[in-house]
N, C-alpha and C positions, 0 to 999 in steps of 0.2 A: 637547354639540355647540356651543352658543353660546360656550363658553370657547375651544374650538379655533378657531372663526371669529374671535373677538376677538384671539387670539394671532397669527393670520395677518394681520389688519388692522394690528396693532402692528408686525409685521415689515415689511409693505409700505409703511407710512407713516412708519416710524422714529419713532413716537410712541406711547406706551403708551395702549392702549384697553381699557377695562373696561365690559362691558355693564351698563347700569343699567335699561334697559327695552326690551322688544320688543313689537310689536303687528302683527297681521296686516293687510295691505293688499292691494289688487288685484294679482294676479300673472298675470292672463290665464287662459286655459283649459288651459294646459299645465303651468305651474309654480305653486308657492305663493310669495307675496310677503310680505316683512316689512320694517317700519321698525325700525332698530336704532340705539340712541343710548347715549352715556355721560353724557348731560346737556348736552353742549355740541356734540359732533360727531354727525352723523347720516349713516346709510347705508341704501341699499336692498339687500336680500338676496333672491335667488331660490333656491328649493330644489327639488330633484327627487330621484329615486332615485340612489344612488351610481353605478349603471350608466350614467347619462346625463351623466357628467362631460365627455365629449367635446363634447356640445352646448354646455356653458358655456365650454369652452376656445375653441371656434369663435366663440361670441358675443363673448368678451373680445377676440379678435383683430380681429373685424369692427368693434366699437365703437372699439377703439384706432386702427384705420386711419382711421375716420371722424373721430375726435377730432383726429388729427394733420393733417387737411386745414385746420383752423382756419377752417372755413366755418360750417355750421349746428351748433348746440349739440347734443351728445349727452351722456348721463351717463358720466363718466369711469370706466373699469374700475379697481377697486382691487386685488382679488385673487380667487382662485377655488381650488377644491379639493374634497376630500371630508372629511366629519366624521361619524363613526359610520356610519349607513346612508344618508346623504344626500350628494348633490353640491350645491355652492353656488357662486354668483357674487355678489361684493359690488361694488356700483356707487355712484358719487356720488349723494347724495340731492338731488333737485331738487324744490322745492315747486311742485306743479302747482296751477293755479287761477286763472291770469290770464285776462284778457278776450281772447277770440279775435276782436279787432276787425280792421277793414280794414288798419290799419297793421301789426299783428303778423302777419297772414296774408300780406300782401304781402312782408314781410321773410322769412317762411318760404320763399316761392317764390324770392326772390332768392338766398337762401343755399343752398337745395337746388340751384339751377342752378349756383352756384359749386362745390359739391361734385361735381357731375356733370362738371365740367371736369378733375377729378383722374383720371388715366389709370394703367394698370398700370406704366408706366415710372417713375412717381413712387415706387412702392413696390418695383418689381422692374426695375432698370435694363436697358434693352434689350428688355423684354417688351411686346408689342403684341397680345396675344391676349385672348380672352374666357374667363372662368372665374375660378379662385381657387386659392390654394396648397393648400387642403384642402377636403374636403366638409363641409357643415354641415347645418342642418335648416331646413325651412319648416314652422312649427308643430312637430310632432314627427316629420314625414316626412323621411327623408334627402333632401338636395339635392346632386346630383352637379355638381361644378364643374371637371371635367377641362379643362385649358387646350386651347382649340380656335381655329384660325385664322379659320374662317368662322362668322359669326354665325348664319346660317340652319341650318347643320349643328349648331351648339351647341344652338339652340332645339329643333330637331327631335329630336335624340338625348337630350339631358340634361334637357330640360324637358317637352315634350309627350309624347314617346315614353316616357320613364321613368314619368310619371304614368299614362299609359294602361296600361302593363304592370301597375302596381300595382292600378289600378282593375279590370282584368279578373280579376286574382287575387281581388279582393274580390267578384266576381260581377257587376260592371257590364257592361252591354251597350252597346257603342259600335261599331256596325257600320261606320261611315264613318271611324273614327279613323285607320286605316292609310292610307286614301286621302288624308286631310288631311296626315298626316305626310310622305307622299311629295310633297305639293304645297307644303310650306312653303318650299323654295328658290324656287319660282315666286312665292309670295306676297311674299317679301322680296327679290326679284331687283333691284328698283330702289332698294333701301335699303341703304346702306353706312355704318352707324354706327361711331363710334369706341368702343372699350371705355371705359366710364365706371364709376367706383365708384358702385354703387347700394345703396340701403337693402335692397331686395329683398322687403319685406313692408309697404309703406307705405300703410296704410289709416288711417281716422280714429282708430282705437283706438291707433295707434302714433305719434301726433303730438299735441302739446299746446302750451300757453303757460304759462310759469312765473308765479309770483305777481308777479314784477317785470316781466312783459310780454315775456320773451324766448321766441321759438319754439324748440321742441325736438322731436327725433324719437328713438325708442328701439325696443328689441326687433327688431333687424335680422336679415335673412337675407342677409348681405353677399356680393357677388361683383362682378366686372367684366363688365358687360353693356351692352345698349342702354339708355340713360337713359330711354327711353320706357316701360320696364317699370314704373318708379316712378310716372310720370305716369298711366299707364293704371290702376294699382291705386288711385290716389287717387279715381278715378271709379267704382270697383266697388261699394263698400258705403257709398254716400252721399258725394257729391262734397265736396271742400274748397271754400272760398268763392271767388268770382270773383277776389278780390284776390290770392289765392295764384297763380293761373294768369297773371294780369297781371304780377305781379312776376317770375315765372319767365321769361315770354316777353320781358321787357325785357332779360334777361341772355343767354338761350340759346334762341332761338325754335325751335319744333319743325319738323321737316321735313314736306313735303306727304305725304299718305297715312297720317298718324297715326290718323285716325278708324277706318280699317280694321284697321291693325296692333294697335290697342289691344284689339280683340276676341280676336285670336290670343294676345296677352300675358296677358289676363285669363282665358283658358281654362285656363291653367296653374293658377291659384289656385282656379278652380271644380272642376277635377279633383282638386286637393289636398283641397278641402273634402269632396268625395265620399269620398276615401280616409280622411279623418279622422272624418267625421260621417255619411256615407251620405245617405239621404233624397232630397229633390228635387234635390240638386246634380247627380245623374246625368242627369236629364232636361234640366236647364239646360245642362249641358255638351253634350249632343246637339243642342240648339237652336243653340248657338254654332258647333258643327262644321258643321251644315247651312248656317248663315248664311255662314260662311267659304267653303264649297264652291260657293255660288251664283254 
């Protein structure tokens, strides 16, 4: 398998690459992660079952689009494919371990705000809708990205509605979910965001600082949506530092009403966690639904 991956790296980089060492590193809860080297060049490789190749194809496209904004640093995609019984994606190796100090976190906020100013028209001339060119995944859950004119319709149908449907199949009890879905147009009636390129899964585990102090984000679930979905998730599983939000606000201040909308946006991730892991996420989702309906 490693020989096939090395051959693909050689073709993609137009420079011969032979594996001299591999070691397991953190790949998250969905994939296996490896550090791959020939002694001088280093890469990060994620593996999954061969049937999951479409997940890596979508990740490669998303990271490539983020890379091409020349704003916040992401690991550059090198190549992807299948080898033996595995699907893989090879990414630029970035040495993580820098100090997440005030300066670095403020820079992360500034550069994320700059990325959020990238609209569909930059990648798809004439396009001003919400969505993306293909479906991808949030964790291992399918994420539906059908192009949609109206943001509230997109969020109701392709985010909350889709997750609720999956959750009910899983045995979840969400009695007020349908009421909330019908109310989403009302909850978002005074909010008319532009479609922004978003990371889509931006929590503390998907952001870091490199050894030389550069802020980076990775493992995206990319699409064009309301930029506030990224900001909301940064507050869901332990907030980023105040310097991050200060830097962001200097470039692209948030609209009024964000504090309420962030509950609606984070409900998507809590429902997804219920679908992935079960447990108390179901009751947490119900509490958020009740809060939004009050």
